[in-house]
VMD Tcl script that draws the C-alpha trace (Angstrom):
set ca {
  {8.27 10.58 13.46}
  {9.26 6.59 12.65}
  {6.70 4.11 12.08}
  {6.48 0.98 12.55}
  {4.63 -2.46 12.23}
  {1.62 -3.58 15.01}
  {2.75 -6.06 17.43}
  {1.50 -7.12 20.92}
  {4.26 -7.32 23.87}
  {3.29 -7.82 27.62}
  {4.10 -6.01 30.64}
  {7.66 -5.93 31.43}
  {8.84 -6.34 27.82}
  {12.44 -4.67 27.98}
  {15.06 -3.53 24.87}
  {18.02 -3.12 25.91}
  {20.46 -1.26 24.23}
  {24.07 -2.08 22.81}
  {27.27 -0.32 22.57}
  {28.51 0.91 19.52}
  {32.10 -1.24 18.70}
  {33.01 1.84 16.17}
  {33.17 5.67 15.27}
  {34.23 4.98 11.66}
  {33.45 2.28 9.14}
  {35.08 0.69 6.37}
  {36.29 2.61 3.46}
  {33.76 1.44 0.34}
  {36.14 -0.10 -2.36}
  {34.63 -0.09 -6.05}
  {35.08 -3.60 -8.57}
  {36.13 -2.58 -11.61}
  {33.36 -2.81 -14.60}
  {33.34 -6.08 -16.27}
  {32.30 -6.28 -19.69}
  {30.00 -9.50 -21.11}
  {32.06 -11.28 -23.89}
  {30.59 -10.47 -27.00}
  {30.06 -13.75 -28.36}
  {29.08 -16.75 -26.06}
  {29.18 -16.22 -22.53}
  {26.70 -14.10 -20.17}
  {27.69 -12.35 -17.09}
  {26.39 -14.73 -14.38}
  {23.62 -13.01 -13.13}
  {24.96 -13.12 -8.94}
  {22.54 -12.60 -5.88}
  {24.18 -11.44 -2.98}
  {23.80 -13.36 0.33}
  {22.06 -10.78 2.53}
  {22.91 -11.20 5.74}
  {19.94 -12.42 8.34}
  {18.98 -10.31 11.28}
  {18.72 -13.55 12.26}
  {21.95 -15.13 12.44}
  {25.08 -14.26 14.55}
  {26.82 -10.89 13.52}
  {29.55 -11.12 11.48}
  {33.19 -8.68 11.17}
  {31.00 -6.73 8.43}
  {27.29 -6.71 10.06}
  {26.05 -3.53 10.84}
  {24.75 -5.37 14.26}
  {28.00 -4.83 15.64}
  {27.93 -1.58 15.27}
  {24.69 -1.34 17.60}
  {21.62 -2.75 16.15}
  {20.41 -5.30 18.46}
  {17.28 -7.50 19.06}
  {15.84 -9.12 22.56}
  {16.12 -12.87 21.64}
  {13.39 -13.74 23.90}
  {10.93 -10.93 21.99}
  {10.95 -13.87 19.15}
  {8.21 -11.16 16.48}
  {8.30 -10.56 13.13}
  {7.62 -7.45 12.14}
  {9.15 -5.48 14.74}
  {11.01 -2.27 13.22}
  {13.98 -1.40 16.04}
  {15.74 1.62 16.27}
  {19.16 2.00 17.58}
  {19.19 2.92 20.86}
  {22.55 4.14 23.22}
  {25.94 4.39 21.81}
  {29.52 4.28 22.98}
  {30.26 4.84 26.98}
  {25.95 5.09 26.96}
  {24.26 3.40 29.89}
  {21.36 0.88 29.10}
  {18.10 1.62 29.96}
  {14.87 -0.45 30.37}
  {11.81 0.61 28.58}
  {8.70 -0.72 29.94}
  {5.63 -0.93 27.80}
  {1.95 -2.07 29.04}
  {-0.21 -2.23 25.56}
  {-3.84 -3.23 25.53}
  {-3.77 -3.98 21.83}
  {-1.74 -4.51 18.32}
  {-1.30 -0.83 17.23}
  {-0.13 0.11 14.21}
  {0.89 3.64 13.26}
  {-0.93 5.91 10.35}
  {1.23 6.83 6.74}
  {0.31 10.30 7.32}
  {2.20 9.88 10.82}
  {5.42 8.97 9.22}
  {7.53 11.63 8.87}
  {9.68 12.58 12.70}
  {9.66 15.39 14.80}
  {7.55 18.58 12.88}
  {7.26 21.35 15.39}
  {3.85 22.29 14.89}
  {1.70 23.90 17.84}
  {-0.70 21.68 17.63}
  {-0.06 18.56 18.28}
  {-1.62 15.34 17.80}
  {-2.07 12.09 20.14}
  {-1.25 8.83 18.91}
  {-4.17 7.79 20.46}
  {-6.01 9.13 17.62}
  {-7.99 7.23 15.03}
  {-5.04 6.51 13.01}
  {-4.35 3.58 15.39}
  {-5.63 0.44 15.55}
  {-6.39 0.56 19.30}
  {-5.80 2.18 23.20}
  {-2.40 1.99 24.48}
  {-0.64 2.94 27.53}
  {2.84 3.66 27.77}
  {4.97 3.21 31.08}
  {8.98 3.91 30.22}
  {11.63 4.73 33.17}
  {14.78 5.88 31.39}
  {18.09 6.55 32.87}
  {18.52 10.25 32.66}
  {22.50 9.71 32.82}
  {25.14 9.42 30.34}
  {22.73 10.29 27.34}
  {26.16 11.03 25.48}
  {29.30 11.86 25.48}
  {29.99 12.48 22.12}
  {30.81 15.81 21.15}
  {29.19 17.58 17.87}
  {31.77 18.06 15.97}
  {30.42 21.55 13.98}
  {30.93 25.61 15.54}
  {27.65 27.54 15.42}
  {29.07 29.05 12.09}
  {28.23 25.49 10.92}
  {24.53 25.81 11.49}
  {24.73 29.26 9.24}
  {25.69 28.17 6.04}
  {22.71 29.16 4.24}
  {23.25 30.54 0.68}
  {25.50 34.25 1.09}
  {23.12 36.79 -0.23}
  {20.10 34.88 -1.21}
  {16.44 36.45 -1.63}
  {15.49 33.82 0.77}
  {17.68 34.33 3.46}
  {16.27 35.72 6.34}
  {12.96 35.97 5.39}
  {10.76 36.89 8.45}
  {7.71 34.85 7.29}
  {7.81 32.01 5.11}
  {5.80 32.40 1.74}
  {4.02 28.99 2.05}
  {3.28 26.05 4.18}
  {5.73 23.78 2.77}
  {8.70 26.38 3.14}
  {7.59 26.93 7.06}
  {7.78 23.36 7.71}
  {10.96 22.75 6.08}
  {12.27 25.89 8.67}
  {10.88 23.73 11.56}
  {12.76 20.58 10.32}
  {16.15 22.55 10.08}
  {15.57 24.21 13.40}
  {14.51 20.23 15.04}
  {17.88 19.14 12.97}
  {20.42 21.35 14.81}
  {19.04 20.71 18.28}
  {19.25 17.01 17.45}
  {22.97 16.68 18.49}
  {23.14 13.97 20.30}
  {23.93 10.45 19.29}
  {20.58 8.34 18.31}
  {18.41 11.36 18.87}
  {16.29 9.96 16.17}
  {15.85 6.50 18.10}
  {14.63 8.40 21.58}
  {12.16 10.40 20.03}
  {10.75 7.07 18.28}
  {6.95 6.64 19.42}
  {8.57 3.27 21.25}
  {10.29 6.00 23.50}
  {8.73 9.53 23.13}
  {4.78 9.42 22.56}
  {4.67 13.06 22.00}
  {6.49 12.74 18.50}
  {4.27 15.12 16.12}
  {3.23 13.97 12.68}
  {4.45 16.45 9.74}
  {2.62 17.69 6.63}
  {3.20 16.55 3.37}
  {5.08 19.22 0.89}
  {2.18 21.61 0.70}
  {0.60 20.00 -2.47}
  {-2.06 17.52 -2.32}
  {-1.82 14.71 -4.32}
  {-4.36 12.37 -6.30}
  {-4.60 8.83 -4.67}
  {-3.03 6.55 -6.84}
  {-5.13 4.28 -8.96}
  {-4.14 0.65 -10.80}
  {-3.81 1.95 -14.49}
  {-1.35 -0.91 -15.78}
  {-2.39 -4.72 -15.68}
  {1.09 -5.79 -14.16}
  {2.18 -7.33 -10.96}
  {3.18 -4.97 -7.96}
  {6.21 -5.71 -6.35}
  {7.35 -5.95 -3.03}
  {5.64 -3.27 -0.93}
  {6.98 -1.58 1.87}
  {4.40 -3.16 4.71}
  {5.58 -6.12 3.39}
  {9.45 -5.29 3.95}
  {8.15 -4.47 7.43}
  {6.48 -8.08 7.94}
  {9.49 -10.41 6.53}
  {12.14 -8.68 8.74}
  {11.91 -7.85 12.70}
  {13.70 -4.24 11.80}
  {13.88 -1.63 9.36}
  {15.33 1.31 10.49}
  {18.51 2.23 11.37}
  {19.79 5.44 13.74}
  {23.83 5.91 12.97}
  {23.25 9.98 14.34}
  {25.95 11.80 16.56}
  {28.57 9.06 16.12}
  {31.40 11.06 14.31}
  {31.17 8.52 11.42}
  {33.20 9.98 8.62}
  {32.94 6.55 6.27}
  {30.22 4.12 5.39}
  {30.90 0.45 5.05}
  {29.93 -1.38 1.80}
  {27.97 -4.00 4.47}
  {25.30 -1.06 5.23}
  {23.78 -1.17 1.82}
  {23.36 -5.54 1.94}
  {20.51 -4.64 4.21}
  {18.09 -3.91 1.19}
  {14.99 -3.90 3.46}
  {15.78 -0.83 5.42}
  {12.99 1.75 5.13}
  {14.53 4.41 7.38}
  {18.18 5.57 8.10}
  {19.19 8.34 9.95}
  {22.83 9.40 9.28}
  {23.06 12.87 10.84}
  {24.95 14.53 12.89}
  {28.51 13.04 11.27}
  {31.42 13.69 9.91}
  {30.39 12.37 6.26}
  {32.11 13.97 2.91}
  {30.09 11.41 0.70}
  {28.02 9.15 0.14}
  {28.81 5.75 -1.30}
  {26.79 4.74 -4.52}
  {25.98 1.96 -2.72}
  {22.78 4.19 -1.49}
  {21.46 3.18 -4.57}
  {20.78 -0.26 -3.30}
  {18.53 0.51 -0.54}
  {15.30 0.86 -2.76}
  {12.52 0.63 0.31}
  {13.89 3.98 1.88}
  {11.12 5.88 2.71}
  {13.31 8.54 5.16}
  {16.56 9.42 4.37}
  {18.30 12.35 7.00}
  {22.44 13.11 6.08}
  {22.06 16.64 7.93}
  {24.82 18.40 9.79}
  {27.35 16.57 7.84}
  {30.44 17.53 5.68}
  {28.85 16.43 2.12}
  {30.01 18.22 -0.66}
  {27.67 16.44 -3.20}
  {25.15 13.47 -3.87}
  {25.79 10.12 -5.77}
  {23.76 10.25 -8.83}
  {22.09 6.78 -6.98}
  {20.34 8.68 -4.93}
  {17.81 8.68 -7.95}
  {17.10 5.15 -7.42}
  {15.16 5.70 -4.13}
  {12.36 6.51 -6.10}
  {10.17 5.58 -3.26}
  {11.61 8.14 -0.65}
  {9.14 10.45 1.44}
  {11.78 12.52 3.11}
  {15.24 13.40 1.90}
  {17.14 15.92 4.76}
  {20.44 17.47 3.64}
  {20.37 20.27 6.23}
  {23.50 22.23 7.24}
  {25.92 20.52 4.51}
  {28.07 21.95 1.45}
  {26.30 21.21 -1.12}
  {26.61 23.56 -3.95}
  {24.91 21.60 -6.59}
  {22.34 19.03 -6.79}
  {22.15 15.99 -9.05}
  {19.92 15.96 -11.59}
  {18.45 12.00 -10.89}
  {16.45 13.20 -8.02}
  {13.94 14.29 -11.06}
  {13.65 10.53 -10.30}
  {11.83 10.49 -6.57}
  {8.43 11.72 -7.64}
  {6.88 10.68 -4.07}
  {9.41 13.16 -2.41}
  {7.05 15.06 0.19}
  {10.13 16.68 1.76}
  {13.63 17.55 0.52}
  {15.58 19.40 3.31}
  {18.00 21.95 1.67}
  {18.29 24.61 4.36}
  {21.99 25.25 5.16}
  {23.75 24.94 2.08}
  {25.05 27.16 -0.40}
  {22.40 25.92 -3.31}
  {22.26 28.43 -6.08}
  {19.28 30.82 -5.57}
  {17.23 29.79 -9.13}
  {16.98 25.83 -7.39}
  {16.41 27.41 -3.86}
  {13.32 29.70 -5.05}
  {12.28 27.05 -6.97}
  {11.67 25.15 -3.23}
  {10.86 28.02 -1.53}
  {8.08 29.33 -3.44}
  {6.84 25.93 -4.91}
  {7.57 23.21 -2.61}
  {9.66 19.85 -3.14}
  {7.74 18.47 -5.69}
  {8.54 21.20 -8.29}
  {11.78 21.21 -7.79}
  {11.75 17.59 -8.33}
  {9.84 18.11 -11.30}
  {12.24 20.37 -12.87}
  {15.20 17.93 -12.71}
  {12.66 15.17 -14.29}
  {11.73 17.26 -17.20}
  {15.12 18.81 -17.84}
  {17.22 16.51 -16.69}
  {19.88 14.75 -19.58}
  {19.23 11.45 -18.44}
  {21.82 8.76 -18.33}
  {24.16 7.66 -20.86}
  {23.03 5.38 -23.40}
  {23.64 1.68 -22.50}
  {26.17 -0.55 -24.14}
  {24.30 -2.83 -26.89}
  {22.92 -6.06 -25.79}
  {25.63 -9.18 -25.38}
  {24.30 -11.85 -28.21}
  {24.73 -15.01 -26.55}
  {25.44 -17.65 -29.01}
  {24.66 -21.30 -27.74}
  {25.67 -23.68 -30.69}
  {27.73 -22.60 -33.77}
  {25.18 -22.94 -37.16}
  {27.89 -24.67 -38.90}
  {25.87 -25.69 -42.35}
  {24.78 -22.72 -44.28}
  {22.24 -23.75 -45.91}
  {20.29 -24.99 -42.75}
  {17.22 -23.77 -42.10}
  {16.78 -21.00 -39.39}
  {14.28 -18.68 -38.27}
  {14.59 -15.88 -35.52}
  {11.74 -14.68 -33.25}
  {11.43 -11.63 -31.27}
  {8.82 -11.13 -28.08}
  {7.82 -7.75 -26.54}
  {5.29 -6.39 -24.93}
  {5.33 -2.64 -26.02}
  {3.15 -0.78 -23.44}
  {-0.14 0.51 -24.64}
  {-0.30 3.94 -25.39}
  {-3.37 4.29 -22.53}
  {-1.55 2.76 -19.63}
  {1.77 4.94 -20.01}
  {0.92 7.37 -17.72}
  {2.68 10.48 -15.34}
  {0.82 9.02 -12.44}
  {1.29 5.32 -13.36}
  {5.37 6.11 -14.42}
  {6.32 9.13 -11.87}
  {10.07 9.00 -12.38}
  {10.03 9.10 -16.08}
  {10.11 12.42 -17.94}
  {6.68 13.44 -19.92}
  {8.97 13.09 -23.12}
  {9.94 9.74 -22.62}
  {6.38 8.66 -22.03}
  {4.83 10.51 -25.41}
  {3.65 7.43 -27.66}
  {4.99 9.77 -30.66}
  {8.40 9.11 -29.55}
  {7.70 5.54 -27.77}
  {6.63 4.12 -30.35}
  {9.60 5.57 -33.19}
  {12.08 3.88 -30.63}
  {9.92 0.49 -30.47}
  {9.98 0.63 -34.30}
  {13.54 1.34 -34.84}
  {14.33 -2.06 -32.37}
  {12.17 -4.15 -34.37}
  {13.87 -2.93 -37.53}
  {17.16 -3.38 -36.27}
  {16.13 -6.98 -34.56}
  {14.89 -7.88 -38.36}
  {13.43 -11.14 -36.62}
  {11.03 -13.52 -39.14}
  {8.73 -13.67 -36.52}
  {7.77 -10.85 -34.12}
  {5.24 -11.18 -31.58}
  {3.77 -7.92 -29.76}
  {1.80 -7.57 -26.57}
  {-0.40 -4.35 -25.19}
  {-0.76 -3.11 -29.08}
  {-3.94 -1.37 -29.51}
  {-5.82 -1.40 -32.70}
  {-5.23 2.14 -33.78}
  {-1.55 1.77 -33.83}
  {-1.33 -1.53 -35.48}
  {-3.61 -0.23 -38.34}
  {-1.98 3.29 -38.82}
  {1.66 2.96 -37.34}
  {3.31 -0.79 -37.30}
  {1.67 -2.46 -39.86}
  {2.36 0.14 -43.13}
  {5.61 1.25 -41.22}
  {6.97 -2.63 -40.92}
  {5.43 -3.55 -44.37}
  {8.59 -1.50 -46.10}
  {10.72 -3.93 -43.98}
  {9.15 -7.38 -45.68}
  {6.36 -7.74 -42.47}
  {2.91 -8.94 -42.98}
  {0.97 -8.93 -40.02}
  {-2.34 -10.24 -38.04}
  {-3.87 -9.22 -34.99}
  {-7.04 -9.20 -32.32}
  {-7.97 -7.10 -29.61}
  {-8.81 -8.11 -26.13}
  {-12.73 -9.12 -26.34}
  {-13.82 -6.04 -24.63}
  {-13.47 -3.97 -27.75}
  {-16.44 -6.22 -29.07}
  {-19.17 -4.06 -27.13}
  {-17.46 -0.58 -27.64}
  {-18.25 2.06 -29.98}
  {-15.60 1.77 -32.59}
  {-14.05 4.73 -31.70}
  {-13.14 3.59 -28.00}
  {-12.36 -0.15 -29.50}
  {-9.22 1.25 -31.62}
  {-7.91 2.06 -28.19}
  {-8.08 -1.36 -26.97}
  {-5.25 -3.46 -26.63}
  {-4.26 -7.42 -27.90}
  {-1.82 -9.43 -29.71}
  {0.07 -9.06 -32.93}
  {1.93 -11.69 -34.69}
  {3.98 -10.30 -37.65}
  {6.26 -12.20 -40.18}
  {8.73 -12.13 -43.17}
  {6.38 -12.11 -46.44}
  {9.30 -13.05 -48.42}
  {10.19 -15.96 -46.07}
  {6.79 -17.30 -44.83}
  {3.36 -17.87 -46.45}
  {0.17 -17.92 -43.66}
  {-1.69 -20.91 -44.05}
  {-4.51 -20.21 -41.21}
  {-4.37 -18.06 -37.82}
  {-7.03 -18.28 -35.20}
  {-8.26 -16.29 -32.00}
  {-8.33 -18.34 -28.62}
  {-10.57 -16.11 -26.59}
  {-10.62 -17.61 -22.99}
  {-13.39 -16.65 -21.22}
  {-15.83 -17.77 -23.81}
  {-14.10 -21.38 -24.04}
  {-14.53 -21.49 -20.68}
  {-18.10 -20.64 -20.67}
  {-18.70 -23.52 -23.31}
  {-17.20 -26.37 -22.33}
  {-19.37 -28.64 -21.07}
  {-17.43 -29.96 -18.25}
  {-17.49 -26.51 -16.76}
  {-21.06 -25.63 -17.03}
  {-21.94 -24.54 -13.90}
  {-18.87 -24.12 -11.77}
  {-19.13 -20.87 -9.80}
  {-15.21 -20.53 -10.33}
  {-15.47 -19.83 -14.25}
  {-18.31 -17.38 -14.18}
  {-16.64 -15.27 -11.10}
  {-13.31 -15.53 -11.90}
  {-12.03 -16.95 -15.29}
  {-15.34 -15.22 -17.22}
  {-14.39 -11.50 -16.49}
  {-11.18 -11.49 -17.96}
  {-10.96 -10.64 -21.45}
  {-7.06 -11.96 -21.87}
  {-6.76 -13.45 -25.58}
  {-4.12 -15.43 -27.58}
  {-3.60 -15.54 -31.11}
  {-1.97 -18.55 -32.77}
  {-0.57 -18.63 -36.69}
  {0.36 -21.29 -38.79}
  {2.86 -20.57 -41.06}
  {5.16 -21.97 -44.21}
  {8.14 -21.40 -45.47}
  {8.39 -20.61 -48.94}
  {11.69 -22.21 -49.58}
  {11.61 -25.32 -47.85}
  {8.17 -26.27 -47.32}
  {8.33 -26.65 -43.32}
  {5.80 -25.48 -41.40}
  {5.40 -23.42 -38.47}
  {2.55 -22.83 -35.91}
  {3.33 -19.25 -33.89}
  {1.30 -18.36 -30.46}
  {1.51 -15.18 -28.87}
  {-0.58 -14.64 -25.64}
  {-0.74 -12.04 -23.16}
  {-2.22 -14.12 -19.95}
  {-4.32 -12.48 -16.85}
  {-1.36 -9.86 -14.48}
  {-3.22 -10.28 -11.31}
  {-0.67 -12.45 -8.83}
  {-3.64 -12.98 -6.24}
  {-5.15 -15.43 -9.32}
  {-2.54 -17.61 -10.28}
  {-6.14 -20.42 -10.45}
  {-6.94 -18.30 -13.62}
  {-3.43 -17.48 -15.00}
  {-3.51 -21.37 -15.10}
  {-6.57 -22.11 -16.56}
  {-5.81 -19.52 -18.98}
  {-2.92 -21.38 -20.25}
  {-4.44 -24.56 -20.19}
  {-6.93 -23.53 -22.59}
  {-3.97 -22.12 -24.71}
  {-2.45 -25.48 -24.85}
  {-5.69 -27.37 -25.12}
  {-6.56 -24.79 -28.15}
  {-2.79 -25.19 -29.88}
  {-3.08 -28.80 -29.67}
  {-6.54 -29.23 -31.20}
  {-5.64 -26.52 -34.26}
  {-2.36 -28.39 -34.21}
  {-3.87 -31.85 -34.77}
  {-6.02 -30.47 -37.96}
  {-3.06 -28.23 -39.17}
  {-1.38 -31.58 -39.36}
  {-3.75 -32.80 -42.14}
  {-3.47 -29.49 -44.31}
  {-2.68 -30.24 -47.95}
  {0.48 -29.49 -49.48}
  {0.61 -25.77 -50.19}
  {-0.07 -25.03 -54.24}
  {0.55 -20.95 -53.72}
  {4.09 -19.77 -52.72}
  {5.00 -17.83 -55.38}
  {6.62 -14.57 -54.26}
  {5.20 -11.68 -56.17}
  {7.17 -8.49 -57.18}
  {5.54 -5.43 -58.04}
  {6.76 -3.53 -60.75}
  {7.77 0.26 -60.43}
  {5.22 3.04 -61.78}
  {7.46 3.36 -65.06}
  {6.01 0.23 -66.24}
  {2.65 -0.02 -68.62}
  {0.40 -2.07 -66.83}
  {1.71 -1.32 -62.85}
  {0.82 -4.93 -62.00}
  {2.97 -7.78 -59.97}
  {4.87 -10.12 -61.90}
  {6.38 -13.39 -60.46}
  {9.51 -13.13 -58.51}
  {11.75 -16.08 -59.89}
  {14.91 -15.95 -57.99}
  {13.20 -17.88 -55.31}
  {12.33 -21.94 -56.49}
  {8.99 -22.63 -53.83}
  {9.78 -26.25 -51.69}
  {7.36 -29.05 -51.55}
  {5.54 -28.65 -48.66}
  {6.19 -30.65 -45.66}
  {3.90 -33.68 -44.10}
  {3.46 -34.24 -40.70}
  {1.75 -37.20 -38.10}
  {0.29 -35.24 -36.01}
  {0.35 -32.17 -34.52}
  {3.31 -32.60 -31.88}
  {5.30 -32.72 -34.43}
  {5.00 -29.51 -36.45}
  {7.77 -26.88 -34.77}
  {6.43 -24.51 -32.24}
  {7.17 -20.94 -31.01}
  {5.08 -19.52 -28.05}
  {5.79 -16.48 -27.28}
  {4.21 -13.93 -24.86}
  {3.89 -11.90 -21.58}
  {2.60 -14.92 -18.82}
  {2.88 -12.74 -16.17}
  {4.37 -15.58 -13.92}
  {7.69 -16.15 -12.41}
  {9.93 -19.75 -13.55}
  {8.62 -20.95 -10.05}
  {5.08 -20.68 -11.59}
  {2.42 -23.47 -12.30}
  {2.25 -21.88 -15.33}
  {6.19 -22.73 -16.26}
  {5.57 -26.07 -14.51}
  {2.56 -26.89 -17.15}
  {4.66 -25.65 -20.14}
  {8.33 -27.33 -19.57}
  {6.64 -30.78 -18.10}
  {3.87 -31.10 -19.94}
  {1.84 -31.93 -16.95}
  {0.49 -30.76 -13.65}
  {-1.68 -32.22 -10.74}
  {-5.06 -31.40 -10.17}
  {-3.88 -30.32 -6.49}
  {-1.21 -27.79 -8.00}
  {-0.58 -24.97 -5.31}
  {-1.54 -22.63 -8.22}
  {-5.37 -23.78 -8.32}
  {-6.28 -23.51 -4.83}
  {-8.99 -25.01 -3.93}
  {-11.17 -23.87 -6.66}
  {-13.08 -25.54 -9.35}
  {-12.58 -25.83 -12.78}
  {-14.28 -28.95 -14.40}
  {-11.58 -31.85 -15.61}
  {-8.59 -29.26 -14.99}
  {-9.05 -29.91 -11.38}
  {-10.28 -33.49 -11.68}
  {-8.15 -35.00 -13.87}
  {-4.70 -32.01 -14.45}
  {-3.86 -30.64 -16.71}
  {-1.13 -31.62 -19.52}
  {-0.33 -30.95 -22.97}
  {1.13 -33.42 -25.71}
  {4.47 -30.64 -26.43}
  {7.78 -31.03 -25.44}
  {8.56 -27.82 -24.76}
  {11.37 -25.93 -23.20}
  {12.08 -22.00 -22.29}
  {14.68 -20.23 -25.16}
  {16.43 -18.78 -22.39}
  {16.73 -21.29 -19.63}
  {20.28 -22.47 -20.97}
  {21.62 -19.33 -18.92}
  {19.07 -19.68 -16.03}
  {16.51 -17.20 -17.74}
  {16.96 -13.14 -17.77}
  {17.11 -11.39 -14.95}
  {14.42 -9.58 -15.34}
  {12.02 -9.06 -18.44}
  {10.08 -6.37 -16.62}
  {11.64 -3.43 -14.84}
  {10.22 -1.12 -12.55}
  {11.01 0.35 -8.98}
  {8.67 -2.33 -7.38}
  {9.57 -5.41 -9.58}
  {12.33 -6.55 -11.50}
  {11.17 -9.79 -12.32}
  {10.96 -12.62 -15.42}
  {7.37 -12.31 -17.22}
  {7.95 -12.79 -20.45}
  {8.71 -16.14 -22.49}
  {9.51 -17.35 -25.93}
  {9.20 -21.32 -25.81}
  {10.31 -23.96 -28.16}
  {9.42 -27.60 -29.44}
  {12.77 -29.47 -28.66}
  {11.89 -32.22 -30.72}
  {11.74 -29.67 -33.82}
  {13.84 -26.78 -32.73}
  {17.13 -26.11 -31.51}
  {17.79 -23.02 -29.83}
  {21.43 -21.31 -31.12}
  {21.50 -17.85 -30.19}
  {20.06 -15.49 -27.44}
  {19.88 -11.77 -27.17}
  {21.26 -10.88 -23.86}
  {20.51 -9.04 -20.67}
  {20.79 -5.17 -20.15}
  {24.06 -3.45 -19.22}
  {24.15 -3.84 -15.12}
  {26.36 -0.28 -14.72}
  {23.15 1.48 -17.15}
  {21.13 -0.13 -14.44}
  {23.05 1.26 -11.39}
  {21.43 4.47 -12.25}
  {18.34 3.94 -13.43}
  {15.79 2.95 -11.12}
  {13.11 2.09 -13.75}
  {11.45 1.45 -17.15}
  {9.72 3.26 -19.39}
  {13.14 5.88 -20.25}
  {14.02 7.39 -23.32}
  {16.07 4.13 -24.27}
  {13.53 1.77 -23.21}
  {10.31 2.65 -24.21}
  {8.73 -0.05 -22.52}
  {8.49 -1.08 -18.85}
  {9.51 -4.69 -20.30}
  {12.40 -5.38 -22.52}
  {12.26 -7.33 -25.99}
  {13.26 -10.86 -26.21}
  {14.92 -12.33 -29.50}
  {15.94 -15.66 -30.30}
  {17.67 -18.15 -32.87}
  {17.20 -21.14 -33.59}
  {17.73 -24.23 -36.21}
  {14.86 -26.30 -37.60}
  {16.16 -29.56 -37.31}
  {15.81 -31.96 -40.08}
  {12.84 -34.55 -39.63}
  {13.96 -38.43 -39.82}
  {11.91 -40.05 -42.35}
  {10.62 -43.46 -41.46}
  {11.30 -46.04 -43.21}
  {9.56 -48.73 -44.84}
  {10.79 -52.01 -43.57}
  {9.98 -55.09 -46.60}
  {10.79 -58.86 -46.07}
  {13.63 -59.44 -48.18}
  {13.55 -61.34 -51.50}
  {15.60 -64.52 -51.65}
  {15.11 -65.82 -55.11}
  {12.88 -69.00 -55.94}
  {15.29 -70.94 -53.74}
  {13.27 -69.87 -50.77}
  {9.87 -70.46 -52.36}
  {11.13 -74.46 -52.27}
  {12.09 -74.39 -49.20}
  {8.82 -72.92 -47.81}
  {6.61 -75.64 -49.79}
  {9.01 -78.06 -48.20}
  {7.97 -77.12 -44.93}
}
mol new
graphics top color blue
foreach p $ca { graphics top sphere $p radius 0.5 }
foreach p [lrange $ca 0 end-1] q [lrange $ca 1 end] { graphics top cylinder $p $q radius 0.2 }
display resetview
C-alpha cells in the first residue's frame, strides 16, 4: 500500500495521466575507475545536479516516461504515482477531502490479501474524508504480460516447502498472499490504480511476524534527512513503471535520490543496474515478475527498505549484502530457484532471520585502498620544525549497539575488535599529537594509555561532568576527551579542563538567564586544553580537544559552548605567554633489567632548546581539534574562522546568553580549518542517514602552515558500504590527520638613534 504526505485539495481537483514516451530506457554505461594521485591532488568531490521536478523535463528525465504534475496544484509534499500508460485514455479523479490526512506508517505495505480489511477512516488518519471517483473503464491497457503460465510456477524444484497446504507461520502466509497479488497485478501501473488516492479499499499488511523494539536514541550524533523530510521537500516521491515491458533502465532514474517507493514489476528486466544503490530513501522496491538472474551488490545500500519483492524471477542466489537491510520486513522470494537452505530460513523463521544470517556470515566488502596523502606544500628545509596532529571520534563502546547500527555485523561492533583496529591506525599514523573524543575512562586507563606508551605517547584525559555524580564503577564508562603527545618530542607545561555548563552558570553576565539553566546547564560536554613545549626547539604549542553537544535543534547551545571554549583558551593562552622558561626538559632513558641500580639516566642524544617567549597568547601556535557536531555552514564555523559573529546570528535565535547576545562573540586568534584548502572532506561522519563534515582540526595561521593532509575514503569502496562502523572502519567517524610547519618568529628590531660622533653634538649646541 502506498502512503503519501498530508495535503488538502478542493472539490473537483483532478489528476491527468500522461502517456508513456518509451517502453525501453537507455542502457547504463559505467565510467572507468579513477584513482586519486598519490601526492598532491584529491579527486574533486562533485555533487550531481539532481533534476528538479519543477523544471521542464529534459530528454533523460524520468518525467519523459510518464510522471506528471498538475501545474495548477502548486502543493508541496504530494506523492504522485504514475497512472496510465501507452495508448491509455486519461481519466479524471474527483476528490472531496474535508480535512488533510496522512497515512499511518503501519499502513505502508501495499495490497495484502487479508480477510479482514481496515477502512482508511481509522485512527491512523488525521481526519474523515470521502472520495468521489469517476474512472474511465475503457482502454485500461494494451500491454500484454510477457510471461507464460509456467513463469508463475518457477519455484524451487523439489523444495520441501513447495506446495505446502498450510503455511508454517503468519509471515510466510503473508508472503504467499503477496505473491498471489503480484501475479494478478499484470496491467501497466497496477500499483498506481490501487494507490489510496484511487482505491480506498487497499488493506494494510503485517510486519515480518517479529515485533521490533522501538528505536531509542542511544548515540549523540546529528540525524540525517528522514524519509518524511524527503516527502515534504519534493512534490512526488513514488514512481510506478510496472507492466511496461522494460528491458533496461536509464541511469537518469537513479538521480532521483528522494524516491521512497519504486515499482518495476511485470517487465523484462534481466539485471538491475548498480545505480540502484543511490536511492537510499527507498522503503519499498518491487521488481517481481521480471527475468532477473542476479541482484547487484549495491542493493545492500538501501538500508531503509521495509519491503523488497522479488517474486517470479530466475534468482538462484542472493547477495550477502542483503545483510545490511536490517529494517526489511518482507523479502519476497517465492517463485525463484533459491537454494533450500536459504529458503527454509525465511519460511520457518521470517525475513529478519535471513537478513541476520547474511549479516553475520557475509564476508564483507573488500578492503578499501589506502587514503591518499595530499601534499599542499613541500617542506624544503629538513631542519624546519614540523608537527602532525590527528583527531578521531572513536565511538564509545556503550553507544555502539546493534539497535543503533543494525547494518553492522556483531563481530565488527565488538569493542575488543574495534579498539584493536583503532590502536593499529593510531600506531600507523604515528602523529605527534593525538586527540580522541568519546573515549571512556576505563578504555583510557586500562587500554590506550598503556598500549600507546609503547609508542612513546603520554596522555591526559577528562570525563564528561556527569561522571562526578556517579559511582566509581559507573563513572568508568562515561566518555570524555583525551590528548596524547609524543613524550620524546614534547613536555607538558600545563593542562586545563573547560566545563561549559559550570562556566556558564558562574558568569556574572549570565546569572538569572533562563536559557542558561534550561538549555546550556543540562549538557555535560567538555573541552581539554594542554600547553606543550618542544624539547629540542623550545617552541611552545597549545592543543585543544572538544566534543560539542550533538543535537541539531540546539545550535544556540553549540555556539555558546564554542564561545566559552574560545574565551577559556584566550584566558589560558595569555597566562601561558607569561610562563617562565622551562629548565627541566631533559629526557631520561630507563635502564634495562640487567643494570645494577635500574634507575633512569639522562638521554644525552638530544640537547634541550631554549624556551621561546611570546608577547601575548595569540602568538602561541594553536591546534584545536574535535567533534564540533556542526557543518561548514554553521555559526560555529563562522565564529572560529572569522573571529567574531553578531549578537543577532541566526544560530542564537531569540535566546538570551548575557554578553554573547548583547555584544556578539569574538576571539583574538587567526584560525583556519586544516582541510579548507581542499574544500573540506567529503564527510567525517558516515552513516546510512547522515554523511557530512562534523570534525575539524583548526590551526593558527600566523604561527603554523598546513603542508599535508590525509585524504578522503576510497569512493569505489563507499558504493558498497551503507555506513560505518564495519570491519575496516571501527567508528562512524573517520580520523583526520594533518602536518604543519612551525613558522619562524620575526624578532622585533630595537630601533636606536645613530651616533654621528662629536660633530653632531656641536651642531646640536649651535641650534
